[in-house]
C-alpha distance (Angstrom), angle and dihedral (degrees) to the residues before:
residue distance angle dihedral
M1 . . .
Q2 3.79 . .
S3 3.78 120.1 .
Q4 3.77 121.0 -116.3
V5 3.81 114.5 -98.0
Q6 3.79 111.3 -123.6
P7 3.80 136.8 165.8
S8 3.79 119.7 -87.3
L9 3.80 116.8 -119.4
G10 3.80 90.2 -134.9
G11 3.80 92.0 58.6
M12 3.80 99.8 43.7
I13 3.81 123.2 114.3
K14 3.79 133.5 -158.5
G15 3.81 112.3 -73.3
Q16 3.81 94.7 20.9
M17 3.80 117.7 131.8
F18 3.79 119.5 -127.3
E19 3.78 124.8 -155.3
G20 3.78 119.9 168.3
F21 3.79 144.9 59.0
L22 3.79 130.1 -36.5
L23 3.78 135.8 172.8
V24 3.81 119.3 -115.0
K25 3.82 111.0 -125.1
A26 3.81 96.0 169.5
A27 3.79 135.5 -7.5
E28 3.79 136.6 174.2
Q29 3.78 141.1 151.6
R30 3.78 113.8 -110.1
T31 3.78 137.0 -177.1
S32 3.80 121.5 -123.4
S33 3.81 125.4 -141.7
N34 3.82 90.6 -94.1
G35 3.80 91.9 54.3
S36 3.81 98.0 -105.8
K37 3.79 119.5 131.6
Y38 3.78 125.4 -125.0
L39 3.78 138.8 172.2
D40 3.81 116.9 -109.0
M41 3.81 115.4 -165.4
T42 3.78 143.1 168.7
L43 3.79 108.6 -144.1
G44 3.76 127.9 -177.5
D45 3.75 151.0 178.6
V46 3.78 130.9 -173.4
S47 3.82 91.0 -76.6
G48 3.81 94.8 58.6
E49 3.76 143.1 -75.6
V50 3.79 138.0 -80.7
N51 3.78 138.5 -163.6
A52 3.79 110.9 -109.6
K53 3.78 131.7 -165.7
M54 3.78 129.8 -162.2
W55 3.78 112.5 -171.2
D56 3.80 94.4 -160.9
G57 3.81 101.4 105.9
T58 3.80 93.1 -163.4
A59 3.80 94.4 65.6
A60 3.80 115.0 106.0
A61 3.79 117.3 -132.0
P62 3.82 112.4 -104.1
G63 3.79 116.7 -127.5
V64 3.79 122.0 -94.1
G65 3.80 109.8 -97.7
K66 3.80 93.6 27.3
V67 3.78 122.6 126.6
I68 3.79 115.6 -130.4
R69 3.78 133.1 -169.7
L70 3.78 110.8 -139.1
R71 3.76 146.5 168.3
G72 3.78 122.1 -147.7
M73 3.80 148.4 118.3
M74 3.80 131.9 -95.7
L75 3.79 110.1 -121.0
E76 3.79 134.5 165.2
Y77 3.80 131.3 -115.2
N78 3.80 123.9 -177.6
G79 3.78 89.3 -13.0
K80 3.80 94.5 -54.4
P81 3.82 130.0 103.7
Q82 3.79 116.3 -97.8
L83 3.78 126.7 -179.0
R84 3.80 117.7 -138.5
V85 3.80 106.5 -150.5
D86 3.79 114.3 -150.1
K87 3.80 97.0 179.0
F88 3.80 139.2 -13.2
R89 3.78 143.7 174.1
L90 3.79 135.9 -171.8
A91 3.79 115.1 -89.5
L92 3.79 115.7 -98.1
E93 3.79 129.0 -138.4
N94 3.80 92.3 -108.7
D95 3.81 94.6 48.4
R96 3.79 113.7 116.7
F97 3.79 113.9 -131.5
D98 3.80 137.4 128.8
M99 3.80 111.9 -118.7
S100 3.80 91.7 -158.9
M101 3.82 87.6 64.1
L102 3.79 91.8 55.2
M103 3.76 103.4 51.5
P104 3.78 139.3 26.6
C105 3.79 112.9 -100.2
A106 3.77 131.1 -175.0
P107 3.82 112.0 -92.6
E108 3.83 93.5 -120.2
P109 3.82 131.0 53.7
P110 3.83 110.2 -93.0
Q111 3.79 93.2 -122.6
N112 3.80 91.8 55.3
M113 3.79 92.0 52.6
M114 3.79 92.0 44.9
D115 3.80 91.1 50.2
Y116 3.80 90.0 52.6
I117 3.82 91.3 51.4
L118 3.81 93.0 46.0
N119 3.79 92.0 48.2
R120 3.80 90.9 51.8
A121 3.80 91.0 48.4
D122 3.79 91.2 48.1
A123 3.82 89.8 53.7
I124 3.82 93.3 60.1
V125 3.80 107.8 120.3
D126 3.82 99.3 -154.3
K127 3.81 104.2 83.4
E128 3.80 95.6 -151.4
L129 3.79 92.9 48.6
K130 3.79 91.6 46.7
A131 3.81 92.9 49.5
L132 3.80 92.0 49.1
V133 3.80 94.6 50.3
L134 3.81 93.2 45.7
L135 3.80 91.3 49.1
R136 3.80 92.0 52.6
L137 3.80 90.7 49.0
E138 3.80 89.8 50.2
Q139 3.80 90.2 49.9
A140 3.81 89.8 53.2
G141 3.80 89.7 69.9
D142 3.79 125.3 -175.2
K143 3.81 94.4 -34.5
I144 3.78 90.7 80.7
Y145 3.81 89.9 67.5
Y146 3.82 94.9 65.2
Y147 3.81 107.2 17.5
P148 3.81 119.6 116.0
A149 3.80 121.3 -135.1
A150 3.81 92.8 -123.7
Q151 3.78 144.3 5.1
K152 3.79 89.7 -119.9
L153 3.80 136.5 -1.5
H154 3.79 119.5 27.3
H155 3.80 120.0 34.4
A156 3.81 93.0 -11.1
E157 3.80 89.0 158.1
R158 3.77 138.3 103.2
S159 3.83 107.7 -72.8
G160 3.79 88.3 7.9
L161 3.81 93.6 141.5
L162 3.81 90.5 58.6
H163 3.80 90.4 44.7
H164 3.82 92.6 51.7
T165 3.81 93.6 44.4
S166 3.81 97.3 45.9
T167 3.81 92.9 46.6
M168 3.79 90.9 49.8
L169 3.81 89.9 50.4
R170 3.80 90.5 55.3
T171 3.81 90.3 48.7
A172 3.81 90.9 48.2
Q173 3.80 91.3 52.0
A174 3.81 91.5 51.3
L175 3.81 92.6 48.8
C176 3.79 92.3 49.7
E177 3.80 88.7 58.8
I178 3.81 89.5 54.5
Y179 3.82 94.6 41.3
P180 3.83 105.5 35.2
Q181 3.83 90.9 176.0
L182 3.80 88.2 76.1
D183 3.81 119.3 97.0
G184 3.78 98.3 -121.4
D185 3.80 95.1 -165.8
L186 3.80 93.2 50.7
L187 3.80 91.0 48.4
A188 3.82 91.9 47.7
A189 3.80 90.3 50.0
G190 3.80 90.5 50.9
V191 3.80 90.7 50.4
I192 3.81 92.5 51.4
L193 3.79 94.0 45.8
H194 3.81 103.9 36.7
D195 3.83 98.7 85.3
L196 3.79 100.4 20.0
C197 3.80 93.5 111.0
K198 3.78 91.1 61.6
L199 3.80 80.1 90.4
E200 3.81 86.1 70.1
E201 3.81 97.9 32.1
L202 3.81 94.6 58.5
S203 3.77 132.4 49.1
A204 3.82 108.4 -141.9
D205 3.79 135.9 163.0
E206 3.80 126.3 -132.1
M207 3.79 90.7 -87.9
G208 3.79 88.8 61.8
V209 3.80 95.2 -111.0
V210 3.80 113.3 144.2
S211 3.79 113.6 -141.5
E212 3.80 97.4 -179.7
Y213 3.77 147.4 -31.9
T214 3.79 114.2 -85.2
V215 3.81 120.5 -115.4
E216 3.81 89.5 -107.2
G217 3.79 90.0 46.4
Q218 3.79 92.2 54.6
L219 3.80 95.9 42.7
L220 3.80 98.1 40.8
G221 3.83 112.1 9.2
H222 3.78 129.0 -145.8
L223 3.81 94.7 -75.1
V224 3.80 94.7 59.7
Q225 3.80 91.1 36.6
G226 3.80 89.5 51.5
V227 3.80 93.3 51.1
S228 3.81 90.9 49.6
A229 3.82 95.1 45.9
L230 3.79 91.2 48.6
G231 3.79 90.9 50.2
R232 3.79 91.8 53.1
A233 3.80 92.4 48.0
A234 3.81 91.4 47.7
E235 3.80 91.5 50.2
K236 3.79 89.7 52.0
L237 3.82 91.0 52.7
G238 3.78 97.8 36.3
T239 3.82 92.8 -123.3
R240 3.79 115.3 -176.7
K241 3.80 114.7 -93.3
E242 3.81 101.8 -121.6
L243 3.81 93.0 52.2
V244 3.79 91.1 50.9
L245 3.81 91.6 48.8
M246 3.80 91.6 50.3
L247 3.80 92.0 52.6
Q248 3.79 93.2 43.5
H249 3.79 89.9 51.5
M250 3.82 90.4 50.7
I251 3.79 90.7 53.2
L252 3.80 93.3 44.4
S253 3.81 96.0 46.7
H254 3.80 102.7 39.5
H255 3.83 92.4 101.4
D256 3.82 87.5 55.2
L257 3.83 100.7 -152.8
P258 3.83 134.5 60.1
E259 3.81 92.0 -124.4
Y260 3.81 87.9 60.2
G261 3.80 93.9 46.9
S262 3.81 105.0 -90.8
P263 3.82 115.0 121.0
R264 3.82 90.1 -169.2
R265 3.81 130.4 41.7
P266 3.83 117.7 -133.6
M267 3.81 109.5 -75.0
F268 3.82 102.8 -172.4
P269 3.82 134.0 37.0
E270 3.82 99.3 -99.8
A271 3.81 90.5 50.9
E272 3.81 90.4 49.9
V273 3.80 92.7 49.4
L274 3.81 90.8 47.6
H275 3.81 89.6 56.0
I276 3.81 92.5 46.8
I277 3.81 96.9 49.7
D278 3.81 91.1 43.4
L279 3.80 89.5 54.7
L280 3.81 92.2 42.9
D281 3.80 94.1 51.1
A282 3.81 92.5 46.3
R283 3.80 93.2 49.2
M284 3.80 94.7 45.8
F285 3.80 89.5 52.6
E286 3.81 93.3 48.4
M287 3.80 92.4 46.6
D288 3.80 93.1 48.9
Y289 3.81 90.6 48.7
A290 3.81 93.2 48.9
L291 3.81 94.8 45.9
K292 3.80 95.1 45.0
N293 3.81 94.5 85.1
T294 3.80 96.8 31.9
A295 3.78 120.1 106.8
P296 3.84 117.0 -120.8
G297 3.79 110.1 -94.0
G298 3.80 91.1 26.3
F299 3.77 137.8 103.4
T300 3.77 130.6 -121.9
E301 3.77 121.2 -127.0
R302 3.79 114.0 -90.6
I303 3.81 108.3 -72.9
W304 3.78 107.5 -142.5
S305 3.81 95.3 -155.9
L306 3.82 90.5 54.8
E307 3.83 94.6 34.4
R308 3.80 92.4 -135.6
K309 3.78 147.3 67.6
L310 3.80 121.3 -103.1
Y311 3.79 128.5 -135.5
K312 3.78 123.3 -140.7
R313 3.79 109.5 -148.8
E314 3.79 122.8 -128.9
G315 3.77 112.3 -94.2
A316 3.81 94.3 24.8
E317 3.78 110.1 149.5
K318 3.79 96.7 -153.1
C-alpha cells in the first residue's frame, strides 16, 4: 500500500492548508485570558516541528507519541509559524502513512549499529574490561534499539543513542591511529558506557519519543546513574578497582564542566578524548539539523545550545 502524499512542515508557508498525518510531541489543554479553553500542541514530522493551536475547548489532548490525522492552516504568531488545527483524530490501523516521514530516525538500521558496537566490545583485549562492557550492554536490554540520546537537541531521534555511540566509536578509532599513545580499548569502553544510563534517565516509547525525564533522571542524571550502574556491574564480576575507577571517572567527567553536570574535569588522556568526541558528535548533529532547512547563503535562527547562528554557504548541497 502506498502512503498518502502530504505537505512537509518544513516547506509550508503562511496561509497554506495542511491535511495529513503528524506526530504529537506535546499536547495539553490550556485556559486563555478570557477563560476559554484551547488545545496547545507541538506537532512534528521528519522536517521539523511546529506549535499548533485548536480553539475547540472540548477536544481532549492526544497522547505524546501518537500519530494524528488533521486538517488546518499554517499561520504566523510573533514571527514564528503556528498551525491552526480545525479538526483531528487519532490515526487508525488502516490509515496509509509512512512513519519515517513523521519522525527523525537514525540513518542506519538499529541492528547494524548494535552489531558494530558489540563487535568493537568483543574485540577488547583486556578480559575484565571486555566482560564489564558486554555485561552493561546486556543489561541495557531491547530499549537500546529504539531509544534516542536526548529529548531535544543532539540525536533526539529513534535509535539516536545507537547512532551517537557508533559514530563516536568510529571517531575514537580514527583518533587512536593519529595518537597511538591512547589506550584504544579503554577509550572504546568509555564511549560505549558514557551515555548508557540515558535509558534510565529518559522515559521514551518504542517510537523513540521522550515524554519526560524519570524521577531518577531528574534527581541524579545519567552521569551519576552511569557511575552507580557500572559499580554494581563491576562488583558482580569482581573487576579490579583501578579499571572501574578509570571508567567511572570517564563517565563522570565527559561533560567537562560543573555547569554542564560534571563534578570533575577529565584527568587522563582517554577521558579528555571522550569528552572532545562527545562534544564534536553532538555539535555536528545539531549543526546538520539546523542547516538542513536553511537556504544556501542564509543564516539559521540563533541556536541556544550553540549560542550562535549558523551560515549555510552558497552552493551547499544539503
